[in-house]
Backbone as a ProteinNet text record, in pm:
[ID]
protein_1_A
[PRIMARY]
MRALLISDQEYQTKTYQGLNDLIREFLNQKGFEVELMESSADNLTFCMGCFGCWIKKPGECVINDGIAQINRSVMNSDVVIYLNPIIFGHFSPNIKNIIDRGLPNMLPFFITRPDGSTMHPPRYDSYPAQIIIGYGDEITDEDKQLFMDITKRHRRNIEVLIYPNPTETIIKALNRMELGRVGGLL
[TERTIARY]
85.4	0	89.9	42.3	119.2	45.7	120.8	66.5	146.6	75.8	139.1	111.3	218.4	206.3	237.9	148.4	170.7	178.6	286.6	303.8	346.8	335.9	373.7	514.1	607.7	748.3	772.6	682.1	701.5	654.8	596.8	546.8	596.9	724	778.4	829.7	736.5	765.1	797.4	826.2	847.6	719.7	604.6	476	460.1	492.3	485.4	575.3	696.2	790.7	737.9	678.4	618.9	505.8	421	310.6	363.4	457.8	516.8	575.7	652.2	711.6	603.5	500.9	391	321.7	287.7	214.2	301.1	426.1	515.7	533.6	551.7	565.7	438.9	322.8	195.1	182.5	208.7	194.4	295.4	417.5	518	475.6	419.2	372	256.8	178.6	67.4	112.8	242.1	297.3	289.5	267.4	260.4	399.6	414.9	530.2	494.6	574.5	539.4	623.9	555.2	621.6	582.7	679.4	654.4	678.7	580.3	595.3	574.4	675.5	668.9	650.3	547.9	519.8	567.5	592.5	626.6	585.3	582.2	548.6	653.9	772.9	879.8	857.1	784.2	768.8	626.3	535.1	397.1	347.9	279.8	215.1	67.8	2.1	-140.3	-219.7	-334.3	-422.9	-461.2	-458.8	-494.8	-642.7	-712.6	-853.8	-875.8	-779.5	-786.9	-868.1	-893.3	-964.2	-892.7	-762.3	-683	-676.9	-692.7	-690.9	-815.4	-913.6	-1034.9	-1045.6	-991.7	-1012.4	-890.3	-772.7	-651.8	-584	-571.6	-504.9	-590.4	-703.1	-793.5	-720.9	-740.1	-681	-542.1	-489.9	-354.9	-348.1	-286.2	-271.2	-175.5	-206.2	-121.7	-3.7	-5.5	104.6	220.7	338.3	455.2	524.5	474.8	536.7	522.3	537.9	536.7	402	292.3	160.5	137.1	195.6	176	225.3	342.4	395.5	310.8	264.6	179	50.1	-15.4	-140.2	-118.5	-6.4	24.9	43.3	117.7	141.4	12	-74.7	-204.6	-281.3	-293.8	-375.5	-312.6	-181.9	-115.9	-100.8	-166.8	-160	-290.2	-282.1	-401.6	-461	-375.5	-419.8	-330.7	-395.7	-323.5	-353.3	-248.2	-263.8	-198	-280.1	-231.5	-196.9	-74.9	-32.8	-37.5	-141.1	-172.7	-168.2	-87.1	-93	-225	-290.9	-416.6	-382.5	-424.4	-395.9	-528.8	-560.9	-689.5	-807.1	-801	-910.2	-912.6	-808.2	-806.6	-682.9	-682	-565.2	-450.8	-329.4	-217.6	-232.4	-175.9	-189.2	-136.5	-27.7	29.3	-56.5	-110.1	-197.7	-327.1	-381.7	-503.6	-476.6	-360.8	-323.9	-320.3	-263.1	-255.9	-395.8	-480.1	-617.1	-691.7	-681	-748	-697.3	-567.2	-508.8	-521.8	-597.4	-635.6	-754.1	-797.8	-912.5	-904.3	-786.6	-781.9	-830.1	-833.7	-877.8	-1029.8	-1098.6	-1244.8	-1292.9	-1418.6	-1477	-1528	-1540.8	-1579.5	-1728.6	-1805.1	-1948.7	-1984.4	-2111.1	-2156.1	-2264.9	-2262.7	-2371.9	-2415	-2537.3	-2590.3	-2579.2	-2522.5	-2511.1	-2647	-2663	-2788.9	-2825	-2723.3	-2752.4	-2783	-2785.1	-2818.3	-2698	-2578.9	-2459.3	-2416.2	-2328.7	-2282.8	-2136.4	-2098.2	-1960.4	-1931.5	-1804.1	-1764.2	-1766.7	-1816.7	-1816	-1674.8	-1651.4	-1518.9	-1485.3	-1358.2	-1307.5	-1278.5	-1240.6	-1196.4	-1291.3	-1280.9	-1367.7	-1331.3	-1204	-1163.7	-1055.2	-1047.3	-951.8	-889.5	-774.1	-717.3	-802	-805.3	-867.3	-793	-865.4	-801.9	-825.1	-715.9	-718.5	-643.6	-697.7	-626	-610.7	-489.1	-460.7	-412	-493.2	-456	-371.3	-271	-184.9	-150.7	-104.9	-61.1	-30.5	42.1	82.7	-24.6	-92.6	-195.1	-320.7	-394	-515.6	-634.7	-716.3	-836	-942.4	-1038.8	-1149.4	-1226.4	-1239	-1308.7	-1232.8	-1099.1	-1018.5	-1029.4	-1029.8	-1043.8	-1177.2	-1284.4	-1417.1	-1430.4	-1379.8	-1384.1	-1306.4	-1189.2	-1107.9	-1182.4	-1244.6	-1318.5	-1438.3	-1510	-1626.8	-1587.1	-1484	-1439.6	-1390.6	-1315.2	-1260.5	-1370.9	-1465.8	-1576.8	-1661.4	-1673.1	-1750.5	-1678.1	-1544.7	-1463.6	-1460.6	-1453.4	-1447.8	-1548.8	-1616.6	-1719.9	-1660.2	-1567.2	-1508.8	-1368.5	-1362.2	-1232.1	-1246.9	-1147	-1143.3	-1061.4	-1103.5	-1035.1	-994.6	-867.4	-815.8	-739.6	-726	-652.8	-538.7	-420.1	-301.9	-243.4	-201	-178	-301.8	-342.9	-432.4	-346.2	-391.1	-307.4	-276.8	-155.2	-112.2	-207.9	-255.6	-346.2	-475.1	-523	-645.8	-626.9	-515.2	-485.9	-472.6	-398.3	-377.2	-508.7	-591.2	-721.8	-807.9	-809	-888.2	-837.9	-707.9	-651.4	-682.2	-678	-708.1	-852.6	-943.4	-1084.8	-1112.9	-1021.2	-1044.2	-1007.2	-1076.3	-1040.8	-922.5	-809.1	-688.3	-659.1	-748.8	-731.8	-814.8	-809.7	-882.4	-1032.8	-1101	-1245.3	-1308.7	-1429.9	-1504.4	-1600	-1671.9	-1773.2	-1724.6	-1799.3	-1774	-1658	-1596.7	-1485.8	-1536.6
-117.9	0	124.2	225.1	349.3	464.8	545.5	666.1	785.2	892.2	1015.4	1123.6	1186	1301.8	1425	1522.2	1647.3	1757.1	1833.8	1940.5	2069.5	2177.2	2309.5	2339.5	2344	2364.5	2497.8	2591.9	2724.9	2737.6	2631.6	2636.4	2517.6	2488.9	2373.8	2415.5	2425.1	2465.6	2343.5	2367	2257.9	2174.4	2240.1	2169	2080.5	2133.4	2053.8	1931.4	1950	1838.1	1728.4	1767.9	1668.8	1592.8	1663.9	1601.1	1509	1556	1476.2	1346.7	1356.6	1237.5	1141.1	1194.4	1112.3	1035.8	1105.2	1043.2	941.6	975	881.2	752.8	768.2	650.5	566.5	630.4	559.8	480.8	546.5	480.5	367.9	388.1	282	160.9	183.8	72.2	-2.6	67	4.4	-63.1	-53.6	-120.9	-41	88.9	172.4	210.8	217.4	280.6	429.2	516.1	657.2	745.3	831.8	931.8	1068.8	1157.9	1295	1389.6	1473.1	1577	1710.9	1795.6	1928	2031.8	2114.7	2215.8	2351.9	2436.3	2575.3	2659.2	2787.8	2878.1	2870	2819.9	2809.2	2695.7	2589.3	2477	2456.4	2548.5	2540	2675.6	2674.6	2793.7	2784.7	2897.3	2893.5	2859.6	2797.5	2761.5	2886.6	2875	2987.8	2986.1	2880.1	2869.7	2850.1	2790.8	2776.4	2654.1	2562.6	2436.8	2347.9	2375.2	2290.5	2147	2127.7	1992.7	1912.8	1978.9	1911.2	1911.5	2016.2	2034.2	1993.5	2048	2022.9	1891.4	1863.8	1742	1680.7	1617	1565.4	1481.4	1521.3	1449.2	1493.9	1595.8	1642.4	1794.1	1859.4	2005	2044.4	2154	2200.3	2284.7	2326.1	2405	2309.7	2345.1	2260	2294.8	2237.3	2256.6	2127.6	2134.2	2015.2	1948.8	2008.3	1951.2	1818.6	1800.3	1674	1556.7	1572.1	1465	1446.9	1557.1	1547.1	1472.8	1510.6	1443.6	1296.3	1262.8	1122.3	1045.7	1106.6	1040.5	1025.1	1126.4	1116.6	996.6	987.7	881.8	742.7	736.6	607.3	569.9	644	617.6	557.1	493.3	439.3	538.9	623.1	727.1	849.9	967.5	1094	1174	1219.3	1300.2	1435.1	1539.3	1676.3	1727.9	1773.2	1834.5	1985	2048.9	2186.1	2282.2	2387.3	2489.8	2564.8	2585.2	2660.4	2808.3	2883.1	3026	3099.6	3165.8	3235.4	3146	3020.4	2926.7	2865.6	2887.5	2839.6	2756.2	2699.9	2629.8	2728.6	2678.2	2761.5	2779.4	2885.7	2906.6	2790	2728.7	2619.1	2493.4	2459.9	2342.4	2368.2	2487.1	2521.9	2510	2552.8	2542.6	2395.6	2309.8	2167.5	2108.2	2141.6	2089.2	2139.8	2269.3	2325.9	2263.3	2239.1	2187.9	2036.5	1974.6	1834.5	1822	1933.7	1938.9	1841.1	1815	1718.6	1579.2	1548.9	1417.3	1406.9	1511.3	1512.1	1542.4	1514.2	1542.4	1685.9	1742.6	1883.2	1910.6	1814.8	1833.5	1871.3	1897.5	1926.7	1828.4	1790.3	1714	1788.5	1761.2	1827.8	1734.9	1786.4	1711.3	1709.4	1620.7	1615.5	1748.5	1828.6	1956	2068.9	2037.6	2137.7	2204.8	2190	2247.8	2161.2	2214.4	2139.1	2099.8	1999	1952.5	1881.2	1858.9	1783.2	1634.8	1552.2	1407.7	1351.2	1234.2	1173.5	1128.1	1135.5	1085.6	935.4	890.2	752.1	677	544.8	461.5	468.4	486.9	494.3	600.1	647.7	752	712.7	768.9	740.3	803.4	739.3	803.1	933.5	1037.5	1167.4	1214.3	1258	1310.2	1441.9	1541	1666.5	1694.1	1720.5	1749.5	1893.1	1976.2	2115.2	2126.5	2212.4	2229.6	2376	2406	2540.9	2549.7	2651.4	2667.1	2733.8	2829.6	2902.5	2915.7	2806.7	2805.5	2827.9	2925.7	2950.6	2845.5	2831.7	2740.1	2781.2	2911.5	2960.5	2922.1	2935.3	2897	2747	2666.9	2522.1	2487.9	2547.5	2518.1	2565.2	2683.1	2735.3	2643.8	2601	2511.4	2380.6	2323.3	2198.5	2219.8	2329.3	2357.4	2376.1	2456.5	2482.1	2353.2	2275.7	2152.1	2054	2036.6	1943.6	1990.2	2119.4	2175.6	2156.8	2160.9	2151.1	2008.7	1912.2	1771.7	1692.5	1605	1526.1	1412.8	1340.8	1225	1257.3	1342.2	1376.7	1378.2	1329.5	1332.9	1453.9	1519.3	1639.1	1618.9	1641.2	1634.5	1763.8	1794.2	1913.9	1869.7	1923.5	1896.1	2030.3	2056.5	1953	1925.1	1806.3	1746.3	1642.3	1586.8	1480.2	1374.2	1326.2	1227.5	1110	1067	952.2	980.7	1104.7	1141.9	1128.7	1176.8	1167.9	1021.1	943.3	801.6	724.5	748.4	680.9	715.9	842.8	885.1	816.3	812.3	747.3	597.7	534.6	391.1	359.7	455.8	434.4	454.4	514.3	547.5	433.5	430.5	338.9	399.6	335.2	387.8	312.4	326.2	261.6	332.9	286.7	350.4	343.2	447	457	487.5	448.3	480.4	595.1	634.4	737.1	877.5	971	1112	1163.9	1269.4	1331.8	1424.5
0	0	0	-72.7	-87	-19.9	52.8	116.1	66.8	37.4	-7.1	96.1	145.8	233.7	150.5	155.3	84	188.5	183.8	282.2	214.2	289.1	240.8	290.9	200.9	235.7	306.1	288.2	344.5	490.2	546.4	684	764.5	756.1	826.3	963.7	1055.6	1192.2	1277.6	1403.7	1498.6	1511.7	1510.7	1516.8	1394.2	1278	1154.7	1166	1213.2	1220.2	1312.4	1425.5	1514.9	1447.6	1373.5	1300.7	1191.2	1114.8	1007.2	1063	1170.7	1232.8	1281.1	1345.6	1397.3	1284.7	1177.5	1067.1	993.3	970.4	901.7	983.8	1114.9	1201.1	1198.5	1207.8	1202.9	1072.3	959.4	829.5	812.5	857.8	849.9	931.4	1050.2	1133.7	1067.3	985.3	913.2	784.3	754.1	637.2	507.5	516.1	396.9	348.9	218.5	157.2	151.1	213	229.1	137.2	63.7	-19.9	33.3	45.9	90.6	-25.3	-54.4	-156.1	-87.6	-96.1	-34.4	-143.8	-128.6	-229.9	-183.5	-280.8	-250.9	-371	-351.8	-462.1	-572.3	-540.3	-639.5	-740	-698.7	-790.5	-841	-806.2	-854.1	-902.5	-1014.3	-1067	-1028.6	-1014	-983.7	-1109.4	-1091.3	-1201.5	-1279.7	-1412.5	-1498.5	-1535.9	-1499.6	-1535.2	-1683.5	-1752.6	-1898.3	-1941.3	-1849.8	-1875	-1976.2	-1997	-2085.2	-2035.6	-1904.2	-1846	-1885.3	-1938.4	-1984.4	-2136.1	-2200.3	-2344.2	-2425.4	-2390.5	-2469.6	-2434.4	-2304.8	-2257.5	-2146.5	-2180.8	-2077	-1971.6	-1846.8	-1735.2	-1697.8	-1766.5	-1737.5	-1750.3	-1654.1	-1657.4	-1769.7	-1838	-1948.1	-1899.9	-1774	-1719.3	-1687.5	-1730.3	-1711.8	-1579.4	-1470.4	-1339.4	-1259.2	-1129.6	-1045.6	-1025.3	-1071.3	-1042.7	-1114.3	-1232.3	-1303.8	-1219.3	-1156.7	-1072.1	-946.6	-889.4	-770.5	-805.4	-914.4	-953.1	-983.9	-1048.4	-1075.1	-943.9	-851.7	-722.5	-643.6	-649.7	-582.5	-636.4	-767	-826.2	-812.7	-787.3	-768.6	-620.9	-534.1	-389.9	-341.4	-225.7	-161.7	-63.4	-7.9	84.7	64.1	67.3	56.9	182.7	248.5	369.2	344.7	353.4	339.5	478.8	497	622.5	598.7	651.6	614	731.7	722.6	826.7	815.5	928.4	927.8	937.9	837.7	831.9	828.6	939.1	952.9	915.9	957.1	932.9	794.5	715.3	577.1	547.6	425.2	374	353.5	351.4	307.5	156.6	100.6	-44	-127.7	-86.1	-165.1	-159.7	-44.1	-34.7	-111.6	-99.8	-175.7	-325.1	-369.2	-509.6	-554.4	-473	-507.4	-515.6	-420.3	-421.8	-545.7	-573.6	-691.3	-820.6	-826.2	-949.4	-963	-873.5	-890.1	-984.5	-1039.4	-1129.5	-1246.7	-1304.7	-1414.9	-1375.8	-1247.4	-1201.6	-1191.9	-1236.1	-1237.4	-1378.5	-1404	-1535	-1541.8	-1662.5	-1675.6	-1662.3	-1621.5	-1610.2	-1467.1	-1441.8	-1305.8	-1266.6	-1140.9	-1081.9	-956.6	-914.5	-795.8	-676.6	-569.8	-444.3	-374.5	-277.2	-202	-133.7	-98.4	-31.5	-129.7	-261.3	-361.8	-425.5	-368.2	-428.8	-547.6	-629.6	-745.5	-729.6	-804.5	-803.8	-934.7	-961	-1078.8	-1045.5	-1137.1	-1112.3	-1127.2	-1070.9	-1078.9	-1220.8	-1254.4	-1383	-1373.2	-1254.8	-1235.8	-1142.7	-1143.1	-1059.4	-912.1	-883.9	-743.7	-725.7	-604.4	-566.3	-432.5	-400.9	-269.4	-159.9	-44.9	71.9	95.8	134.1	154.5	297.6	357.8	494.9	493.4	557.6	571.3	719.9	759.3	899.2	907.6	970.1	990.8	1115.9	1110.2	1226.7	1246.5	1365.4	1398.4	1546.3	1581.9	1721	1806	1749.4	1824.8	1740.2	1727.5	1646.8	1739.2	1707.2	1788.2	1755.2	1845.2	1818.9	1693.7	1671.3	1551.6	1425.2	1429	1313.1	1285.8	1390.9	1374.1	1308.6	1359.3	1305.7	1161.3	1131.7	995.1	900.7	943.5	862.2	834.3	936.5	917.2	824.8	842.4	758.6	612.4	588.6	451.3	386.3	459.4	404.6	369.1	457.1	431.8	313.6	296.2	186.3	52.8	58	-62.4	-117.9	-29.9	-69.9	9.3	-58.3	8.1	91.7	34.6	102.7	152.5	254.4	312.2	463.8	530.7	676.6	719.1	825.8	873.3	1019	1047.2	1183.4	1212.9	1340.6	1383.2	1475.3	1451.4	1532.5	1575.3	1695.8	1795.5	1880.1	1875.2	1971.8	2039.9	2147.7	2204.5	2098.5	2097.2	1998.5	1993.2	2107.8	2112.1	2035.2	2039	1969	1818.2	1767.2	1624	1582.1	1659	1625.7	1631	1731.9	1739.3	1619.1	1581.6	1465.6	1338.4	1319.6	1201.1	1199.9	1315.7	1323.5	1288.3	1307.2	1273.9	1125.2	1051.8	911	817.8	703.6	595.8	522.3	528	465.4	336.8	241.8	112.4	9.2	-110.9	-219.3	-195.7	-241	-224.1	-359.5	-375.8	-497.6	-467.9	-567.5	-545.6	-570.1	-517.1	-541.9	-460.1	-511.7	-440.7	-334.2
[MASK]
++++++++++++++++++++++++++++++++++++++++++++++++++++++++++++++++++++++++++++++++++++++++++++++++++++++++++++++++++++++++++++++++++++++++++++++++++++++++++++++++++++++++++++++++++++++++++

């Protein structure tokens, strides 16, 4: 089984290092082969909204930067864990960019969710389980709740955890999750 950790190279604090070590140890104990991809503004361009990933090169971004490798690694993994610094209740710019630029992995059509919102249907039959772990040194309860709400709204099948919580809380939550490929909507 393959696990992909995606992190923001620009926010590698002591808290991040503790989280990274914790998650890598957990995944290694579960028998996962772990790959770490660190993003930065230096190796990723922001989406241009050109829809070339749907029209010119279906399933692949037309921008020649690091996203092609990230998207390939995502789709070849069983579980993807985003290690995301919480900034004013939101994703970091680099993690948000990676999530947005996963668009080639979806179809260009729209479907309506049960709550009335719309989303793009999946391009593939299965996707890796997705977990996002927000971290920070001084995160307010409001920032935590906003981060969880935004994340859940952005992706339907994603688990959200906050660190630092007691290590046991994070490990228990991870042990309850399905850490393998999933079908259905993103």
